[in-house]
N, C-alpha and C positions, 0 to 999 in steps of 0.2 A: 627197393633195396634199403637196408638199415645199417647205420653205424651207431652202436650203442656204447656210450661212455668211453670213447676212444681216446687213448693217450699214446703218442708215438714219440720216442726219443732216439737220438743218435748220439751215442757217447753221453756227455753231460748236457747236451742241448735238447730241450723239449721242442719238438717240431710241431706237434698237434696236441692240444690239451682239452680234455673233457668235451669231445665232439659228440653230439647226439643229433642224428639226422634220419629222417624217413623220406626218401627221394622217390616220388611217384610222378611228378609232372613230366610232360613230354619235352619241354625246353627249360633247362636250368643253366643259368650263368654262374660263373665263379670269378670273383674279382678280389683284388688285394695287391699290396706291394710285392716286389720281388722278395722271396724268402718268407712269405706269409704262410706257406704250407700247401699251396694249390696243387703242385705236382705230386707232393707226398700223399695228398688225399686220393689222387688218381691211382697211385701205386698201391695204396691200401685196398681200393675197390677191386683192382685187378688181381689181388693176391700176391703182388710182387714184394710187398713188405708186410710184416705182421706187427700189430700194436703190442706195446708192453702191457696194456690193460684194455679191456673192452672187447667187443665182438663185431665183426663185419659179416653181413649176410647179403648176398647178391642173387636176386631172383631165386631165392630158396636155398642157395648153396653157401655154406660157411667157408670163409677163406682160410680158417685155421685148421681145417680138416683136409689132409693131403688128397684123399680120394675125391672129395668134392671140389677142391681147388683145381684139379686137372680138367674139370668140366667147364670152368669159367670162360675159356675162349669161345665156347659155343654161344655164350650169352652176353658177353661184354668185350668190346674191342677198344684199344687205346691207340690214338694217333699221336706220335711224338712231335715235339716242337720242330725238330729238324728232319725233313723227309729223308735225308741221306742216312739217318740212323735207322730208318725203317725199310727202305727199298733194298732188295737183294739182287733181283734179276735184271738183265740188260734191256729187256723190252717190256712194254706195258702189258701185253697179253700174258707174258710169262709171269710177271709179278701178280696179276690178278689170278692166274691159274694156280699159282703156288698157294694162295689163300684157300682155294677149293681142295687141292690135294692134301693140305694139312688138315682139312676137315673130313678127309676120308674118301674123296671122290677120285676116280681113276684119272690118269694123266690125259688121255685122249678126250674124255668127256669134259674135263676141266678146261682144256684149251678151247673147246668149242663153246662152252658156256661163257668163257671170258670174252670171246669174240662177239657172241650174241649180246652179252651185257653191254659192251661198248657200242654196238650197233643200235641197241634200243635207246641209247642216250645221244644218238647222232654223232658218234665218234668212231666209226668203223675204221678210219684211216689211222687211228692211234694204235691199233693192235701191234703193228710191227715197228712202231716208233721206238727209237733208242731212248731210254730214260735219261741218259747223259746229255741229250740234245734238248731236253725240255727245260722250260723256265722254272724258277722256284715255285711260282703259283701253279704251274701245270703238274709239277711233282707232288705238290700238296693235294691236288685233285686226284692223282693216282693213288696216293696213300688213303684218301677217304674212300675211293671206289674199292680198294683192296679190302677195306673193312665192310663196306656195304654189301659186297657180293656174297658174303656168307650169312647175311641177315641176322647178326646178333641183335638182341633186344635193345641193348644200350651201347652208344658210342661215346667215348670220352675223348674230347678234342683239346689237347694241351697247347695253348697259344697258337692256333692254326694260322692266324693272320700276321704273325711276326715275320718281318723281312719281305712282306708282299706290298707291291705298289697298289694304288687305288683300283685300277681295273681288275687286277688279280684278286683283290679282296672282294669285289663285287661278284666275280664269277664264283668264287668259293662260297660266298654267302648264299648265292642262289642255289648252289648244289646242296648246301646244308639245309636250306629252307624246304627243299623238295624231298628231304629224307623222312621216311615214315618212322624210323626208330627213335627211341628216346635219345636226346642229345644233352650231354653235360659239357659245357664249353667254358674253358678258362681264357681270359683275355684282359689286356690292358686297354683295348679299344672299346670303350663302353657303348658306343653306338651299335655295336653288333649284338649286344645282349639286353639293351634297355627295354626292348619290347617283349622280352621273355616273361613268361608267367611267374617265374621265380628266379631270384638271384641271391647267391650266398656271398657274404663279404668276410673274408678271413683277414685277421689282423694279428700278426705275431703268434700264429698257431691257434688262435681262439676265434670262435664264430662271433663276429661283432654285429652282423646284420643278416637278416633273412626275410625276404618279402618280395613284392612285385618289382620287376626289373627297373622301372622308372624311379621308384622310391629309393631303392638301394643304390642304384648308380648315382643318383643325385646326392645322396648322403655321403657316399665315398668320395665323389668329386669335390664336394664342399670341404671334407676333411683334408684332402690333399691341398686345396687352396689355402686353408688356414695354416697348415703346417709349413707351406712354402712361405707364406707371409711372416710367420713367426721366425723362421730361419733367416729370412732376409733382414728382419729387424735386429736379430741377434748379431748378425754380421756387421750391421751399421754401428751398433754399440761397441763391438769389438774393435773396429777400425778407429772409432772415436777415442777409445781408451788408449790404443796404441799411439795415436797422434798426440794425446795429452802427455803420454809418458816420454815422448821425444821433445 
């Protein structure tokens, strides 16, 4: 997929500026502070937002062409940060079957394929489980399986580890590692992307780093440490000045 000279603005605020990317690697990480533009980049790739300038092409389909944009769900899937924003149906099997019926498969066939899909992953007993009884990590697993079952070429995972405890992170990480599709994953937990072949670092809407996971994660972490130290020093000086004033 390609993003060519992309600029995205919301009102007077520039969200992404002059972004040029050709994303071909199987595992791509996306890091940066809150508000850096990571979720907005995903929305552009899915065709949910349109840039003020530039062009986005996803597996040969242009997102600014309505007829081509309608075909994007067959090729790219987005997993939201909060699974409750994505899950619709009360049971796991129904949720997975919905992904298939939305892709044009009949309801009966979709239900059977959903059960077969779960059984193949050692989870046959999940079929009738109520989504509301699942943990946060298990609901994230369901969201990912709902994307995997229709086999889009690319999966966009927006902060999938947020609010998960360590065991849930490990289970989800194992599920992601076993996925054959291209993964683009945004996260603040650098250990989950430091071994990726490519990581992008967004900083205030601009691409500040692009390279091997370990290099970019180390550079971003160092930048965070330096900013924290600078802020701490500024606070000390401020408190000293206030003390002198009194």
